[in-house]
C-alpha positions, 0 to 999 in steps of 0.5 A: 670554632670561631677561628675556623669560621673566620678562616673559611670566611676569608677564603671565600672573600673576593679580592681584586686581583686576588690581592686587595680587599674591598672590605672597609672601603667607603665613599665619604662624598655623599654626592658620589655614593650612588655612582661609585660601584665597589662591586666585589670582583677579581678581574674588573671586566664586563666585556661591554655588556653595559655599553648599550644601557643608559648610565650603566657605567654607574654600576660598573666597578670603579677600577674597571672605569679607571682601566677603560680611561687608561686605554686612551691616555692621549685623550685631550679635549676632542683630540686624541694624541698618539699613545705610547707603546706601553699604552696601546689600547689593550685591556690587559695592558691597562690591567697590568699597569693598574695592578703594578701601581696598586702594588706600590700603594699597598707597600705603603700600608694603604688599601689601594682601592680606598686610595683610588676612591679618595683620589676620585673624590678629591679630583671630582669638580662640583661645578663647571662652565657651559656655553650658552648661545643667546642672541647670537652671542656665546655666554659662559654660564656656571652649572652644577656638575652631575655626579656621574660626570664628576666621576668621569672627569676625575678618572679622565684627569687621572689618566691624562696626568698619568700619561703626561707624567710618564711622557717625562721618562717615568714608568707608567705604573710609577706615574699612576702611583704618584698621581693616585697618592698625591690626589688622595692627599689633595695636593694641588700640584698634581694634575687632577687636583689642579684641573678641578681647582681651575674648573671650579675657579672658572665656574665661580667667575661665571656666576 
C-alpha cells in the first residue's frame, strides 16, 4: 500500500518541463528567500499578468525570470546590441534554450533548478555604487543592494555572459550550461561572478 501511495504521489507531482523536480530545492541565502519564487509549474509563463503589479516579479517563478532576461541577451547598460538569430526575442525560443541547458546539467547528475538557484545566489551582489549630486559635484556612494535587485542583476549578468560566450562560436545552450555550472561553483572566471566581484570592489572603495 505504501508503494502504491508513493507512485500516485509521484504521478501528481508537478515538474518543470515535465522533467525536473522542485522537491528538495532550497534557497540558502536568507536575504533572497522572499524574492526567489520556486512555484511548481510545468511551463513557466504568466503571460504578463504581473507586469502592472509593483514588485510582482518576486512572485514569478525564477526560471521564467531567467527566460525573460534571455529574450534580450544583447542588453548592455542602456544600449541594446543586435541580438543573434538564435535569440530573436521569442519566448519559446528562450524556453527551448533553457530546456536544453537544463538537460546538460541533469546529465551531470545535478538538479538544474538547484544549480540555477545556487548560480543566482553566488552572482547576486550585496552592495553597489550609486552617484549622488552634491553641490554640483558627482560623488560615488556605497549602498546596500535590495534583495529583488540582487536577483535581477544576477539574472542579467547570466544572460549577458551567455550571449558573450555564444558569440565566440559555442551553441547558446552549451554557453548557458557553462555559465550556470561555473557560477554555481563560484568560479571567478565566469562573467556573472567577475561582475559581482567588480561591483562589490567598487562599492568597498566608495565607503
